[in-house]
C-alpha positions as a Markdown table, in Angstrom:
| # | Residue | x | y | z |
|---|---|---|---|---|
| 1 | Met | 105.0 | 83.0 | 93.6 |
| 2 | Ile | 107.3 | 86.1 | 94.0 |
| 3 | Val | 106.9 | 86.3 | 97.4 |
| 4 | Leu | 107.1 | 82.9 | 97.6 |
| 5 | Ile | 110.7 | 82.8 | 96.0 |
| 6 | Val | 111.4 | 85.5 | 98.8 |
| 7 | Val | 111.1 | 83.4 | 101.6 |
| 8 | Val | 112.6 | 80.5 | 100.5 |
| 9 | Ala | 116.0 | 82.4 | 99.3 |
| 10 | Thr | 115.6 | 84.6 | 102.8 |
| 11 | Ile | 114.7 | 80.8 | 104.2 |
| 12 | Gly | 118.1 | 79.5 | 102.5 |
| 13 | Glu | 120.3 | 82.3 | 104.0 |
| 14 | Met | 119.0 | 82.1 | 106.9 |
| 15 | Phe | 119.9 | 78.1 | 107.2 |
| 16 | Lys | 123.6 | 79.5 | 105.4 |
| 17 | Ala | 124.7 | 81.8 | 108.2 |
| 18 | His | 122.7 | 78.9 | 111.0 |
| 19 | Lys | 125.3 | 76.3 | 109.7 |
| 20 | Lys | 128.4 | 79.0 | 109.7 |
| 21 | Ser | 127.0 | 80.1 | 113.5 |
| 22 | Gln | 127.4 | 76.4 | 114.1 |
| 23 | Asn | 131.2 | 76.6 | 113.2 |
| 24 | Lys | 132.5 | 80.3 | 113.0 |
| 25 | Gly | 130.2 | 82.1 | 115.8 |
| 26 | Tyr | 128.3 | 84.4 | 114.0 |
| 27 | Gly | 125.2 | 84.2 | 116.1 |
| 28 | Pro | 124.5 | 88.3 | 116.3 |
| 29 | Glu | 124.7 | 87.5 | 112.1 |
| 30 | Val | 122.1 | 84.4 | 112.5 |
| 31 | Asp | 119.8 | 87.3 | 115.2 |
| 32 | Arg | 120.4 | 89.1 | 112.4 |
| 33 | Leu | 118.4 | 87.3 | 109.8 |
| 34 | Gln | 116.1 | 85.6 | 112.1 |
| 35 | Asn | 114.4 | 89.3 | 112.5 |
| 36 | Glu | 114.8 | 89.6 | 108.5 |
| 37 | Val | 112.5 | 86.4 | 107.9 |
| 38 | Lys | 110.0 | 87.5 | 110.3 |
| 39 | Ala | 109.6 | 91.6 | 109.0 |
| 40 | Leu | 109.5 | 90.1 | 105.5 |
| 41 | Asn | 106.7 | 87.0 | 106.5 |
| 42 | Glu | 104.8 | 89.6 | 108.2 |
| 43 | Arg | 105.3 | 92.0 | 104.6 |
| 44 | Val | 104.3 | 88.9 | 102.3 |
| 45 | Lys | 101.4 | 88.4 | 104.9 |
| 46 | Ser | 100.4 | 92.1 | 103.8 |
| 47 | Leu | 100.2 | 91.5 | 100.5 |
| 48 | Glu | 97.8 | 88.4 | 99.9 |
| 49 | Thr | 96.2 | 90.5 | 102.3 |
| 50 | Ile | 96.0 | 92.9 | 99.5 |
| 51 | Val | 95.6 | 90.5 | 96.3 |
| 52 | Thr | 93.5 | 88.7 | 97.5 |
| 53 | Asp | 91.0 | 91.1 | 98.6 |
| 54 | Lys | 88.2 | 90.9 | 96.4 |
| 55 | Ser | 88.1 | 94.8 | 95.6 |
| 56 | Tyr | 92.1 | 94.4 | 94.3 |
| 57 | Gln | 90.4 | 91.6 | 92.4 |
| 58 | Leu | 87.8 | 93.6 | 90.7 |
| 59 | Arg | 89.8 | 97.0 | 90.2 |
| 60 | Ser | 92.6 | 94.4 | 88.3 |
| 61 | Glu | 89.5 | 93.1 | 86.4 |
| 62 | Ile | 87.8 | 96.0 | 85.4 |
| 63 | Asp | 91.4 | 98.1 | 84.3 |
| 64 | Ser | 91.9 | 94.6 | 82.3 |
| 65 | Leu | 89.0 | 95.4 | 80.1 |
| 66 | Lys | 89.5 | 99.0 | 78.9 |
């Protein structure tokens, strides 16, 4: 859920920067934000892999029993 919020916020920032670049020439800023979104998407994929891993879920269930 948190990851989704981060992705949506980042995409929103990218959209705003894109709109500004059309009017004011912020091309480098848009490029920077696009690279940031790509990096965040890679991090989200890594986190999803960790969280959906069965050993992670098992460890979480064992910890909750303590």
